[in-house]
mmCIF file of the N, C-alpha and C atoms, coordinates in Angstrom:
data_MODEL
# 
_entry.id   MODEL 
# 
loop_
_atom_site.group_PDB 
_atom_site.id 
_atom_site.type_symbol 
_atom_site.label_atom_id 
_atom_site.label_alt_id 
_atom_site.label_comp_id 
_atom_site.label_asym_id 
_atom_site.label_entity_id 
_atom_site.label_seq_id 
_atom_site.pdbx_PDB_ins_code 
_atom_site.Cartn_x 
_atom_site.Cartn_y 
_atom_site.Cartn_z 
_atom_site.occupancy 
_atom_site.B_iso_or_equiv 
_atom_site.pdbx_formal_charge 
_atom_site.auth_seq_id 
_atom_site.auth_comp_id 
_atom_site.auth_asym_id 
_atom_site.auth_atom_id 
_atom_site.pdbx_PDB_model_num 
ATOM 1   N N  . MET A 1 1  ? 214.166 265.706 67.483  1.00 0.00 ? 1  MET A N  1 
ATOM 2   C CA . MET A 1 1  ? 213.383 266.777 67.383  1.00 0.00 ? 1  MET A CA 1 
ATOM 3   C C  . MET A 1 1  ? 213.584 267.653 68.495  1.00 0.00 ? 1  MET A C  1 
ATOM 4   N N  . PHE A 1 2  ? 213.659 269.093 68.444  1.00 0.00 ? 2  PHE A N  1 
ATOM 5   C CA . PHE A 1 2  ? 213.800 269.895 69.452  1.00 0.00 ? 2  PHE A CA 1 
ATOM 6   C C  . PHE A 1 2  ? 212.515 270.067 70.167  1.00 0.00 ? 2  PHE A C  1 
ATOM 7   N N  . GLU A 1 3  ? 212.423 269.853 71.508  1.00 0.00 ? 3  GLU A N  1 
ATOM 8   C CA . GLU A 1 3  ? 211.551 270.346 72.397  1.00 0.00 ? 3  GLU A CA 1 
ATOM 9   C C  . GLU A 1 3  ? 211.122 271.701 72.797  1.00 0.00 ? 3  GLU A C  1 
ATOM 10  N N  . ALA A 1 4  ? 212.258 272.639 72.575  1.00 0.00 ? 4  ALA A N  1 
ATOM 11  C CA . ALA A 1 4  ? 212.341 274.157 73.006  1.00 0.00 ? 4  ALA A CA 1 
ATOM 12  C C  . ALA A 1 4  ? 213.327 274.799 72.142  1.00 0.00 ? 4  ALA A C  1 
ATOM 13  N N  . VAL A 1 5  ? 213.204 276.044 71.815  1.00 0.00 ? 5  VAL A N  1 
ATOM 14  C CA . VAL A 1 5  ? 214.130 276.879 71.363  1.00 0.00 ? 5  VAL A CA 1 
ATOM 15  C C  . VAL A 1 5  ? 214.382 278.068 72.250  1.00 0.00 ? 5  VAL A C  1 
ATOM 16  N N  . LEU A 1 6  ? 215.570 278.621 72.741  1.00 0.00 ? 6  LEU A N  1 
ATOM 17  C CA . LEU A 1 6  ? 215.610 279.659 73.631  1.00 0.00 ? 6  LEU A CA 1 
ATOM 18  C C  . LEU A 1 6  ? 216.479 280.613 72.853  1.00 0.00 ? 6  LEU A C  1 
ATOM 19  N N  . PHE A 1 7  ? 216.256 281.693 73.398  1.00 0.00 ? 7  PHE A N  1 
ATOM 20  C CA . PHE A 1 7  ? 216.819 282.893 72.484  1.00 0.00 ? 7  PHE A CA 1 
ATOM 21  C C  . PHE A 1 7  ? 217.403 283.621 73.727  1.00 0.00 ? 7  PHE A C  1 
ATOM 22  N N  . ASP A 1 8  ? 218.623 284.189 73.878  1.00 0.00 ? 8  ASP A N  1 
ATOM 23  C CA . ASP A 1 8  ? 218.954 285.043 74.688  1.00 0.00 ? 8  ASP A CA 1 
ATOM 24  C C  . ASP A 1 8  ? 219.022 286.470 74.054  1.00 0.00 ? 8  ASP A C  1 
ATOM 25  N N  . LEU A 1 9  ? 217.935 287.197 74.542  1.00 0.00 ? 9  LEU A N  1 
ATOM 26  C CA . LEU A 1 9  ? 217.674 288.559 73.915  1.00 0.00 ? 9  LEU A CA 1 
ATOM 27  C C  . LEU A 1 9  ? 218.252 289.775 75.007  1.00 0.00 ? 9  LEU A C  1 
ATOM 28  N N  . ASP A 1 10 ? 218.778 289.350 76.053  1.00 0.00 ? 10 ASP A N  1 
ATOM 29  C CA . ASP A 1 10 ? 219.312 290.188 77.134  1.00 0.00 ? 10 ASP A CA 1 
ATOM 30  C C  . ASP A 1 10 ? 220.510 291.195 76.734  1.00 0.00 ? 10 ASP A C  1 
ATOM 31  N N  . GLY A 1 11 ? 220.371 292.329 76.216  1.00 0.00 ? 11 GLY A N  1 
ATOM 32  C CA . GLY A 1 11 ? 221.320 293.204 75.878  1.00 0.00 ? 11 GLY A CA 1 
ATOM 33  C C  . GLY A 1 11 ? 221.455 293.523 74.163  1.00 0.00 ? 11 GLY A C  1 
ATOM 34  N N  . THR A 1 12 ? 220.594 292.380 73.661  1.00 0.00 ? 12 THR A N  1 
ATOM 35  C CA . THR A 1 12 ? 220.153 292.412 72.051  1.00 0.00 ? 12 THR A CA 1 
ATOM 36  C C  . THR A 1 12 ? 218.954 293.359 71.952  1.00 0.00 ? 12 THR A C  1 
ATOM 37  N N  . PHE A 1 13 ? 218.023 292.871 72.657  1.00 0.00 ? 13 PHE A N  1 
ATOM 38  C CA . PHE A 1 13 ? 216.721 293.718 71.927  1.00 0.00 ? 13 PHE A CA 1 
ATOM 39  C C  . PHE A 1 13 ? 216.296 294.318 73.500  1.00 0.00 ? 13 PHE A C  1 
ATOM 40  N N  . ALA A 1 14 ? 216.720 293.891 74.562  1.00 0.00 ? 14 ALA A N  1 
ATOM 41  C CA . ALA A 1 14 ? 216.238 294.476 75.629  1.00 0.00 ? 14 ALA A CA 1 
ATOM 42  C C  . ALA A 1 14 ? 217.556 294.778 76.597  1.00 0.00 ? 14 ALA A C  1 
ATOM 43  N N  . ASP A 1 15 ? 217.711 296.282 76.921  1.00 0.00 ? 15 ASP A N  1 
ATOM 44  C CA . ASP A 1 15 ? 218.670 296.943 77.767  1.00 0.00 ? 15 ASP A CA 1 
ATOM 45  C C  . ASP A 1 15 ? 218.215 296.660 79.233  1.00 0.00 ? 15 ASP A C  1 
ATOM 46  N N  . THR A 1 16 ? 218.714 295.489 79.610  1.00 0.00 ? 16 THR A N  1 
ATOM 47  C CA . THR A 1 16 ? 218.375 295.003 80.959  1.00 0.00 ? 16 THR A CA 1 
ATOM 48  C C  . THR A 1 16 ? 219.494 295.481 82.283  1.00 0.00 ? 16 THR A C  1 
ATOM 49  N N  . ALA A 1 17 ? 220.244 296.041 81.681  1.00 0.00 ? 17 ALA A N  1 
ATOM 50  C CA . ALA A 1 17 ? 221.543 296.599 82.554  1.00 0.00 ? 17 ALA A CA 1 
ATOM 51  C C  . ALA A 1 17 ? 220.998 297.471 83.674  1.00 0.00 ? 17 ALA A C  1 
ATOM 52  N N  . PRO A 1 18 ? 219.930 298.581 83.420  1.00 0.00 ? 18 PRO A N  1 
ATOM 53  C CA . PRO A 1 18 ? 219.633 299.586 84.464  1.00 0.00 ? 18 PRO A CA 1 
ATOM 54  C C  . PRO A 1 18 ? 219.087 298.480 85.600  1.00 0.00 ? 18 PRO A C  1 
ATOM 55  N N  . ASP A 1 19 ? 217.851 297.886 85.154  1.00 0.00 ? 19 ASP A N  1 
ATOM 56  C CA . ASP A 1 19 ? 216.998 296.757 86.107  1.00 0.00 ? 19 ASP A CA 1 
ATOM 57  C C  . ASP A 1 19 ? 218.005 296.104 86.812  1.00 0.00 ? 19 ASP A C  1 
ATOM 58  N N  . LEU A 1 20 ? 219.004 295.408 86.501  1.00 0.00 ? 20 LEU A N  1 
ATOM 59  C CA . LEU A 1 20 ? 220.028 294.606 86.881  1.00 0.00 ? 20 LEU A CA 1 
ATOM 60  C C  . LEU A 1 20 ? 220.703 295.366 88.194  1.00 0.00 ? 20 LEU A C  1 
ATOM 61  N N  . ALA A 1 21 ? 221.275 296.579 87.748  1.00 0.00 ? 21 ALA A N  1 
ATOM 62  C CA . ALA A 1 21 ? 221.873 297.548 88.472  1.00 0.00 ? 21 ALA A CA 1 
ATOM 63  C C  . ALA A 1 21 ? 220.880 298.064 89.889  1.00 0.00 ? 21 ALA A C  1 
ATOM 64  N N  . ALA A 1 22 ? 219.851 298.226 89.487  1.00 0.00 ? 22 ALA A N  1 
ATOM 65  C CA . ALA A 1 22 ? 218.654 298.788 90.606  1.00 0.00 ? 22 ALA A CA 1 
ATOM 66  C C  . ALA A 1 22 ? 218.394 297.508 91.650  1.00 0.00 ? 22 ALA A C  1 
ATOM 67  N N  . ALA A 1 23 ? 218.163 296.526 90.959  1.00 0.00 ? 23 ALA A N  1 
ATOM 68  C CA . ALA A 1 23 ? 218.117 295.354 91.797  1.00 0.00 ? 23 ALA A CA 1 
ATOM 69  C C  . ALA A 1 23 ? 219.246 294.986 92.850  1.00 0.00 ? 23 ALA A C  1 
ATOM 70  N N  . LEU A 1 24 ? 220.354 295.107 92.216  1.00 0.00 ? 24 LEU A N  1 
ATOM 71  C CA . LEU A 1 24 ? 221.547 295.074 92.999  1.00 0.00 ? 24 LEU A CA 1 
ATOM 72  C C  . LEU A 1 24 ? 221.585 296.306 94.245  1.00 0.00 ? 24 LEU A C  1 
ATOM 73  N N  . ASN A 1 25 ? 221.240 297.399 93.644  1.00 0.00 ? 25 ASN A N  1 
ATOM 74  C CA . ASN A 1 25 ? 221.194 298.549 94.502  1.00 0.00 ? 25 ASN A CA 1 
ATOM 75  C C  . ASN A 1 25 ? 220.081 298.406 95.780  1.00 0.00 ? 25 ASN A C  1 
ATOM 76  N N  . ARG A 1 26 ? 218.995 297.792 95.201  1.00 0.00 ? 26 ARG A N  1 
ATOM 77  C CA . ARG A 1 26 ? 218.039 297.727 96.442  1.00 0.00 ? 26 ARG A CA 1 
ATOM 78  C C  . ARG A 1 26 ? 218.503 296.573 97.402  1.00 0.00 ? 26 ARG A C  1 
ATOM 79  N N  . LEU A 1 27 ? 219.463 295.850 97.032  1.00 0.00 ? 27 LEU A N  1 
ATOM 80  C CA . LEU A 1 27 ? 219.718 294.848 97.877  1.00 0.00 ? 27 LEU A CA 1 
ATOM 81  C C  . LEU A 1 27 ? 220.801 295.320 98.782  1.00 0.00 ? 27 LEU A C  1 
ATOM 82  N N  . ARG A 1 28 ? 221.598 296.316 98.171  1.00 0.00 ? 28 ARG A N  1 
ATOM 83  C CA . ARG A 1 28 ? 222.749 296.940 99.046  1.00 0.00 ? 28 ARG A CA 1 
ATOM 84  C C  . ARG A 1 28 ? 222.095 297.871 100.018 1.00 0.00 ? 28 ARG A C  1 
ATOM 85  N N  . SER A 1 29 ? 221.025 298.426 99.543  1.00 0.00 ? 29 SER A N  1 
ATOM 86  C CA . SER A 1 29 ? 220.440 299.465 100.549 1.00 0.00 ? 29 SER A CA 1 
ATOM 87  C C  . SER A 1 29 ? 219.815 298.768 101.734 1.00 0.00 ? 29 SER A C  1 
ATOM 88  N N  . ASP A 1 30 ? 219.204 297.592 101.366 1.00 0.00 ? 30 ASP A N  1 
ATOM 89  C CA . ASP A 1 30 ? 218.432 296.709 102.484 1.00 0.00 ? 30 ASP A CA 1 
ATOM 90  C C  . ASP A 1 30 ? 219.693 296.312 103.641 1.00 0.00 ? 30 ASP A C  1 
ATOM 91  N N  . LEU A 1 31 ? 220.787 296.068 102.927 1.00 0.00 ? 31 LEU A N  1 
ATOM 92  C CA . LEU A 1 31 ? 222.070 295.844 103.991 1.00 0.00 ? 31 LEU A CA 1 
ATOM 93  C C  . LEU A 1 31 ? 222.526 296.985 104.393 1.00 0.00 ? 31 LEU A C  1 
ATOM 94  N N  . GLY A 1 32 ? 222.287 298.460 104.284 1.00 0.00 ? 32 GLY A N  1 
ATOM 95  C CA . GLY A 1 32 ? 222.699 299.424 104.792 1.00 0.00 ? 32 GLY A CA 1 
ATOM 96  C C  . GLY A 1 32 ? 223.982 299.926 103.869 1.00 0.00 ? 32 GLY A C  1 
ATOM 97  N N  . LEU A 1 33 ? 224.147 299.360 102.815 1.00 0.00 ? 33 LEU A N  1 
ATOM 98  C CA . LEU A 1 33 ? 225.364 299.707 101.985 1.00 0.00 ? 33 LEU A CA 1 
ATOM 99  C C  . LEU A 1 33 ? 225.030 300.716 100.820 1.00 0.00 ? 33 LEU A C  1 
ATOM 100 N N  . ALA A 1 34 ? 225.748 301.628 100.300 1.00 0.00 ? 34 ALA A N  1 
ATOM 101 C CA . ALA A 1 34 ? 225.626 302.667 99.336  1.00 0.00 ? 34 ALA A CA 1 
ATOM 102 C C  . ALA A 1 34 ? 225.404 302.063 98.165  1.00 0.00 ? 34 ALA A C  1 
ATOM 103 N N  . ALA A 1 35 ? 224.610 302.801 97.408  1.00 0.00 ? 35 ALA A N  1 
ATOM 104 C CA . ALA A 1 35 ? 224.376 302.384 95.841  1.00 0.00 ? 35 ALA A CA 1 
ATOM 105 C C  . ALA A 1 35 ? 225.621 302.424 95.287  1.00 0.00 ? 35 ALA A C  1 
ATOM 106 N N  . LEU A 1 36 ? 225.803 301.678 94.119  1.00 0.00 ? 36 LEU A N  1 
ATOM 107 C CA . LEU A 1 36 ? 226.997 301.687 93.202  1.00 0.00 ? 36 LEU A CA 1 
ATOM 108 C C  . LEU A 1 36 ? 226.462 302.244 91.878  1.00 0.00 ? 36 LEU A C  1 
ATOM 109 N N  . PRO A 1 37 ? 227.157 303.029 91.147  1.00 0.00 ? 37 PRO A N  1 
ATOM 110 C CA . PRO A 1 37 ? 226.994 303.685 90.195  1.00 0.00 ? 37 PRO A CA 1 
ATOM 111 C C  . PRO A 1 37 ? 226.483 302.863 88.921  1.00 0.00 ? 37 PRO A C  1 
ATOM 112 N N  . ALA A 1 38 ? 225.454 302.787 88.344  1.00 0.00 ? 38 ALA A N  1 
ATOM 113 C CA . ALA A 1 38 ? 224.995 301.966 87.226  1.00 0.00 ? 38 ALA A CA 1 
ATOM 114 C C  . ALA A 1 38 ? 225.884 301.727 86.110  1.00 0.00 ? 38 ALA A C  1 
ATOM 115 N N  . ALA A 1 39 ? 226.631 302.933 85.967  1.00 0.00 ? 39 ALA A N  1 
ATOM 116 C CA . ALA A 1 39 ? 227.820 302.853 84.732  1.00 0.00 ? 39 ALA A CA 1 
ATOM 117 C C  . ALA A 1 39 ? 228.649 302.005 85.095  1.00 0.00 ? 39 ALA A C  1 
ATOM 118 N N  . ARG A 1 40 ? 229.306 301.627 86.492  1.00 0.00 ? 40 ARG A N  1 
ATOM 119 C CA . ARG A 1 40 ? 230.191 300.861 86.825  1.00 0.00 ? 40 ARG A CA 1 
ATOM 120 C C  . ARG A 1 40 ? 229.738 299.289 86.840  1.00 0.00 ? 40 ARG A C  1 
ATOM 121 N N  . LEU A 1 41 ? 228.505 299.154 86.901  1.00 0.00 ? 41 LEU A N  1 
ATOM 122 C CA . LEU A 1 41 ? 227.836 297.665 86.714  1.00 0.00 ? 41 LEU A CA 1 
ATOM 123 C C  . LEU A 1 41 ? 227.512 297.167 85.311  1.00 0.00 ? 41 LEU A C  1 
ATOM 124 N N  . ARG A 1 42 ? 227.478 298.320 84.555  1.00 0.00 ? 42 ARG A N  1 
ATOM 125 C CA . ARG A 1 42 ? 226.824 297.857 83.134  1.00 0.00 ? 42 ARG A CA 1 
ATOM 126 C C  . ARG A 1 42 ? 227.883 296.932 82.592  1.00 0.00 ? 42 ARG A C  1 
ATOM 127 N N  . SER A 1 43 ? 229.182 297.027 82.689  1.00 0.00 ? 43 SER A N  1 
ATOM 128 C CA . SER A 1 43 ? 230.089 295.924 82.013  1.00 0.00 ? 43 SER A CA 1 
ATOM 129 C C  . SER A 1 43 ? 229.624 294.376 82.565  1.00 0.00 ? 43 SER A C  1 
ATOM 130 N N  . LEU A 1 44 ? 229.128 294.269 83.662  1.00 0.00 ? 44 LEU A N  1 
ATOM 131 C CA . LEU A 1 44 ? 229.252 293.145 84.467  1.00 0.00 ? 44 LEU A CA 1 
ATOM 132 C C  . LEU A 1 44 ? 227.804 292.552 84.323  1.00 0.00 ? 44 LEU A C  1 
ATOM 133 N N  . THR A 1 45 ? 226.850 293.128 83.484  1.00 0.00 ? 45 THR A N  1 
ATOM 134 C CA . THR A 1 45 ? 225.532 292.663 83.542  1.00 0.00 ? 45 THR A CA 1 
ATOM 135 C C  . THR A 1 45 ? 225.345 291.187 82.936  1.00 0.00 ? 45 THR A C  1 
ATOM 136 N N  . SER A 1 46 ? 226.220 290.994 81.795  1.00 0.00 ? 46 SER A N  1 
ATOM 137 C CA . SER A 1 46 ? 226.126 290.049 81.114  1.00 0.00 ? 46 SER A CA 1 
ATOM 138 C C  . SER A 1 46 ? 226.566 288.870 81.809  1.00 0.00 ? 46 SER A C  1 
ATOM 139 N N  . GLN A 1 47 ? 227.107 288.978 83.060  1.00 0.00 ? 47 GLN A N  1 
ATOM 140 C CA . GLN A 1 47 ? 227.346 287.867 83.910  1.00 0.00 ? 47 GLN A CA 1 
ATOM 141 C C  . GLN A 1 47 ? 226.058 287.648 84.827  1.00 0.00 ? 47 GLN A C  1 
ATOM 142 N N  . GLY A 1 48 ? 225.067 288.343 84.826  1.00 0.00 ? 48 GLY A N  1 
ATOM 143 C CA . GLY A 1 48 ? 223.930 287.998 85.467  1.00 0.00 ? 48 GLY A CA 1 
ATOM 144 C C  . GLY A 1 48 ? 224.005 288.293 87.043  1.00 0.00 ? 48 GLY A C  1 
ATOM 145 N N  . ALA A 1 49 ? 223.163 287.410 87.559  1.00 0.00 ? 49 ALA A N  1 
ATOM 146 C CA . ALA A 1 49 ? 223.249 287.424 88.977  1.00 0.00 ? 49 ALA A CA 1 
ATOM 147 C C  . ALA A 1 49 ? 224.657 287.148 89.731  1.00 0.00 ? 49 ALA A C  1 
ATOM 148 N N  . ARG A 1 50 ? 225.041 286.296 89.035  1.00 0.00 ? 50 ARG A N  1 
ATOM 149 C CA . ARG A 1 50 ? 226.562 285.916 89.677  1.00 0.00 ? 50 ARG A CA 1 
ATOM 150 C C  . ARG A 1 50 ? 227.285 287.026 89.604  1.00 0.00 ? 50 ARG A C  1 
ATOM 151 N N  . GLY A 1 51 ? 227.478 287.836 88.398  1.00 0.00 ? 51 GLY A N  1 
ATOM 152 C CA . GLY A 1 51 ? 228.180 289.032 88.334  1.00 0.00 ? 51 GLY A CA 1 
ATOM 153 C C  . GLY A 1 51 ? 227.927 290.025 89.252  1.00 0.00 ? 51 GLY A C  1 
ATOM 154 N N  . MET A 1 52 ? 226.611 290.359 89.193  1.00 0.00 ? 52 MET A N  1 
ATOM 155 C CA . MET A 1 52 ? 226.011 291.395 90.325  1.00 0.00 ? 52 MET A CA 1 
ATOM 156 C C  . MET A 1 52 ? 226.533 291.281 91.657  1.00 0.00 ? 52 MET A C  1 
ATOM 157 N N  . LEU A 1 53 ? 226.293 289.912 92.129  1.00 0.00 ? 53 LEU A N  1 
ATOM 158 C CA . LEU A 1 53 ? 226.560 289.821 93.353  1.00 0.00 ? 53 LEU A CA 1 
ATOM 159 C C  . LEU A 1 53 ? 228.131 289.789 93.914  1.00 0.00 ? 53 LEU A C  1 
ATOM 160 N N  . LYS A 1 54 ? 229.024 289.168 92.695  1.00 0.00 ? 54 LYS A N  1 
ATOM 161 C CA . LYS A 1 54 ? 230.463 289.590 92.972  1.00 0.00 ? 54 LYS A CA 1 
ATOM 162 C C  . LYS A 1 54 ? 230.637 290.969 92.976  1.00 0.00 ? 54 LYS A C  1 
ATOM 163 N N  . ALA A 1 55 ? 230.431 291.877 91.936  1.00 0.00 ? 55 ALA A N  1 
ATOM 164 C CA . ALA A 1 55 ? 230.457 293.086 92.107  1.00 0.00 ? 55 ALA A CA 1 
ATOM 165 C C  . ALA A 1 55 ? 229.896 293.845 93.125  1.00 0.00 ? 55 ALA A C  1 
ATOM 166 N N  . GLY A 1 56 ? 228.896 293.622 93.576  1.00 0.00 ? 56 GLY A N  1 
ATOM 167 C CA . GLY A 1 56 ? 228.372 294.385 94.695  1.00 0.00 ? 56 GLY A CA 1 
ATOM 168 C C  . GLY A 1 56 ? 228.437 294.214 96.148  1.00 0.00 ? 56 GLY A C  1 
ATOM 169 N N  . LEU A 1 57 ? 228.659 292.690 96.308  1.00 0.00 ? 57 LEU A N  1 
ATOM 170 C CA . LEU A 1 57 ? 228.661 292.177 97.586  1.00 0.00 ? 57 LEU A CA 1 
ATOM 171 C C  . LEU A 1 57 ? 230.187 291.177 97.965  1.00 0.00 ? 57 LEU A C  1 
ATOM 172 N N  . ASP A 1 58 ? 230.900 291.178 96.789  1.00 0.00 ? 58 ASP A N  1 
ATOM 173 C CA . ASP A 1 58 ? 232.019 290.421 96.730  1.00 0.00 ? 58 ASP A CA 1 
ATOM 174 C C  . ASP A 1 58 ? 231.772 289.163 97.293  1.00 0.00 ? 58 ASP A C  1 
ATOM 175 N N  . MET A 1 59 ? 230.672 288.726 96.802  1.00 0.00 ? 59 MET A N  1 
ATOM 176 C CA . MET A 1 59 ? 230.192 287.120 97.056  1.00 0.00 ? 59 MET A CA 1 
ATOM 177 C C  . MET A 1 59 ? 230.158 286.193 95.857  1.00 0.00 ? 59 MET A C  1 
ATOM 178 N N  . GLN A 1 60 ? 230.623 284.975 95.918  1.00 0.00 ? 60 GLN A N  1 
ATOM 179 C CA . GLN A 1 60 ? 230.615 284.275 94.883  1.00 0.00 ? 60 GLN A CA 1 
ATOM 180 C C  . GLN A 1 60 ? 230.015 282.928 95.159  1.00 0.00 ? 60 GLN A C  1 
ATOM 181 N N  . GLN A 1 61 ? 229.897 282.020 94.164  1.00 0.00 ? 61 GLN A N  1 
ATOM 182 C CA . GLN A 1 61 ? 229.141 280.709 94.456  1.00 0.00 ? 61 GLN A CA 1 
ATOM 183 C C  . GLN A 1 61 ? 230.215 279.850 95.404  1.00 0.00 ? 61 GLN A C  1 
ATOM 184 N N  . GLY A 1 62 ? 229.593 279.146 96.401  1.00 0.00 ? 62 GLY A N  1 
ATOM 185 C CA . GLY A 1 62 ? 230.788 278.597 97.200  1.00 0.00 ? 62 GLY A CA 1 
ATOM 186 C C  . GLY A 1 62 ? 230.927 279.379 98.628  1.00 0.00 ? 62 GLY A C  1 
ATOM 187 N N  . ASP A 1 63 ? 230.348 280.602 98.749  1.00 0.00 ? 63 ASP A N  1 
ATOM 188 C CA . ASP A 1 63 ? 230.200 281.236 99.968  1.00 0.00 ? 63 ASP A CA 1 
ATOM 189 C C  . ASP A 1 63 ? 228.793 280.763 100.797 1.00 0.00 ? 63 ASP A C  1 
ATOM 190 N N  . PRO A 1 64 ? 228.940 280.816 102.068 1.00 0.00 ? 64 PRO A N  1 
ATOM 191 C CA . PRO A 1 64 ? 228.156 280.188 102.532 1.00 0.00 ? 64 PRO A CA 1 
ATOM 192 C C  . PRO A 1 64 ? 226.576 280.716 102.682 1.00 0.00 ? 64 PRO A C  1 
ATOM 193 N N  . ASP A 1 65 ? 226.641 282.041 102.582 1.00 0.00 ? 65 ASP A N  1 
ATOM 194 C CA . ASP A 1 65 ? 225.156 282.678 102.267 1.00 0.00 ? 65 ASP A CA 1 
ATOM 195 C C  . ASP A 1 65 ? 225.027 282.968 100.811 1.00 0.00 ? 65 ASP A C  1 
ATOM 196 N N  . TYR A 1 66 ? 225.690 282.514 99.868  1.00 0.00 ? 66 TYR A N  1 
ATOM 197 C CA . TYR A 1 66 ? 225.383 282.982 98.650  1.00 0.00 ? 66 TYR A CA 1 
ATOM 198 C C  . TYR A 1 66 ? 224.116 282.613 98.038  1.00 0.00 ? 66 TYR A C  1 
ATOM 199 N N  . ALA A 1 67 ? 223.429 281.421 98.594  1.00 0.00 ? 67 ALA A N  1 
ATOM 200 C CA . ALA A 1 67 ? 222.122 280.774 97.889  1.00 0.00 ? 67 ALA A CA 1 
ATOM 201 C C  . ALA A 1 67 ? 221.080 281.875 98.431  1.00 0.00 ? 67 ALA A C  1 
ATOM 202 N N  . GLU A 1 68 ? 221.138 282.279 99.407  1.00 0.00 ? 68 GLU A N  1 
ATOM 203 C CA . GLU A 1 68 ? 220.239 283.274 100.122 1.00 0.00 ? 68 GLU A CA 1 
ATOM 204 C C  . GLU A 1 68 ? 220.153 284.702 99.540  1.00 0.00 ? 68 GLU A C  1 
ATOM 205 N N  . PHE A 1 69 ? 221.501 285.096 99.062  1.00 0.00 ? 69 PHE A N  1 
ATOM 206 C CA . PHE A 1 69 ? 221.778 286.512 98.376  1.00 0.00 ? 69 PHE A CA 1 
ATOM 207 C C  . PHE A 1 69 ? 221.326 286.378 96.764  1.00 0.00 ? 69 PHE A C  1 
ATOM 208 N N  . HIS A 1 70 ? 221.531 285.156 96.487  1.00 0.00 ? 70 HIS A N  1 
ATOM 209 C CA . HIS A 1 70 ? 221.184 284.869 95.074  1.00 0.00 ? 70 HIS A CA 1 
ATOM 210 C C  . HIS A 1 70 ? 219.717 285.016 94.949  1.00 0.00 ? 70 HIS A C  1 
ATOM 211 N N  . ASP A 1 71 ? 218.882 284.263 95.587  1.00 0.00 ? 71 ASP A N  1 
ATOM 212 C CA . ASP A 1 71 ? 217.535 284.529 95.845  1.00 0.00 ? 71 ASP A CA 1 
ATOM 213 C C  . ASP A 1 71 ? 216.881 285.860 96.166  1.00 0.00 ? 71 ASP A C  1 
ATOM 214 N N  . ARG A 1 72 ? 217.546 286.543 97.344  1.00 0.00 ? 72 ARG A N  1 
ATOM 215 C CA . ARG A 1 72 ? 217.157 288.084 97.417  1.00 0.00 ? 72 ARG A CA 1 
ATOM 216 C C  . ARG A 1 72 ? 217.527 288.862 96.195  1.00 0.00 ? 72 ARG A C  1 
ATOM 217 N N  . PHE A 1 73 ? 218.516 288.693 95.450  1.00 0.00 ? 73 PHE A N  1 
ATOM 218 C CA . PHE A 1 73 ? 218.798 289.417 94.233  1.00 0.00 ? 73 PHE A CA 1 
ATOM 219 C C  . PHE A 1 73 ? 217.752 289.085 93.147  1.00 0.00 ? 73 PHE A C  1 
ATOM 220 N N  . LEU A 1 74 ? 217.234 287.888 92.935  1.00 0.00 ? 74 LEU A N  1 
ATOM 221 C CA . LEU A 1 74 ? 216.366 287.529 91.919  1.00 0.00 ? 74 LEU A CA 1 
ATOM 222 C C  . LEU A 1 74 ? 214.896 288.120 92.256  1.00 0.00 ? 74 LEU A C  1 
ATOM 223 N N  . LEU A 1 75 ? 214.525 288.158 93.623  1.00 0.00 ? 75 LEU A N  1 
ATOM 224 C CA . LEU A 1 75 ? 213.571 288.691 93.937  1.00 0.00 ? 75 LEU A CA 1 
ATOM 225 C C  . LEU A 1 75 ? 213.165 290.282 93.724  1.00 0.00 ? 75 LEU A C  1 
ATOM 226 N N  . SER A 1 76 ? 214.460 290.988 94.414  1.00 0.00 ? 76 SER A N  1 
ATOM 227 C CA . SER A 1 76 ? 214.636 292.230 93.968  1.00 0.00 ? 76 SER A CA 1 
ATOM 228 C C  . SER A 1 76 ? 214.637 292.645 92.487  1.00 0.00 ? 76 SER A C  1 
ATOM 229 N N  . LEU A 1 77 ? 215.095 291.859 91.651  1.00 0.00 ? 77 LEU A N  1 
ATOM 230 C CA . LEU A 1 77 ? 215.097 291.978 90.229  1.00 0.00 ? 77 LEU A CA 1 
ATOM 231 C C  . LEU A 1 77 ? 213.465 291.981 89.600  1.00 0.00 ? 77 LEU A C  1 
ATOM 232 N N  . ALA A 1 78 ? 212.897 291.007 90.400  1.00 0.00 ? 78 ALA A N  1 
ATOM 233 C CA . ALA A 1 78 ? 211.366 290.635 89.925  1.00 0.00 ? 78 ALA A CA 1 
ATOM 234 C C  . ALA A 1 78 ? 210.656 291.964 90.317  1.00 0.00 ? 78 ALA A C  1 
ATOM 235 N N  . VAL A 1 79 ? 211.008 292.454 91.407  1.00 0.00 ? 79 VAL A N  1 
ATOM 236 C CA . VAL A 1 79 ? 210.148 294.059 91.844  1.00 0.00 ? 79 VAL A CA 1 
ATOM 237 C C  . VAL A 1 79 ? 210.322 294.934 90.978  1.00 0.00 ? 79 VAL A C  1 
ATOM 238 N N  . GLU A 1 80 ? 211.593 294.969 90.463  1.00 0.00 ? 80 GLU A N  1 
ATOM 239 C CA . GLU A 1 80 ? 212.154 295.989 89.223  1.00 0.00 ? 80 GLU A CA 1 
ATOM 240 C C  . GLU A 1 80 ? 211.259 295.980 88.174  1.00 0.00 ? 80 GLU A C  1 
ATOM 241 N N  . ASN A 1 81 ? 211.153 294.801 87.743  1.00 0.00 ? 81 ASN A N  1 
ATOM 242 C CA . ASN A 1 81 ? 210.537 294.602 86.730  1.00 0.00 ? 81 ASN A CA 1 
ATOM 243 C C  . ASN A 1 81 ? 208.878 294.469 86.537  1.00 0.00 ? 81 ASN A C  1 
# 
């Protein structure tokens, strides 16, 4: 028997691309970097935080500061929502 059923509605019922782009750009702003156009980031939003950090900060899992920036991105996303 299943204990839970999960539905991934991101992009299906909810257009979260603007929120993800805004969260990334808030983080970029905190770092003194210019904002990236939301249209440029839209195709990467399906990759979640991992895709946003790669596109916006050229950072990927395994980088020494990845965990810190991943957490900062998620906090920024929570503020946006």
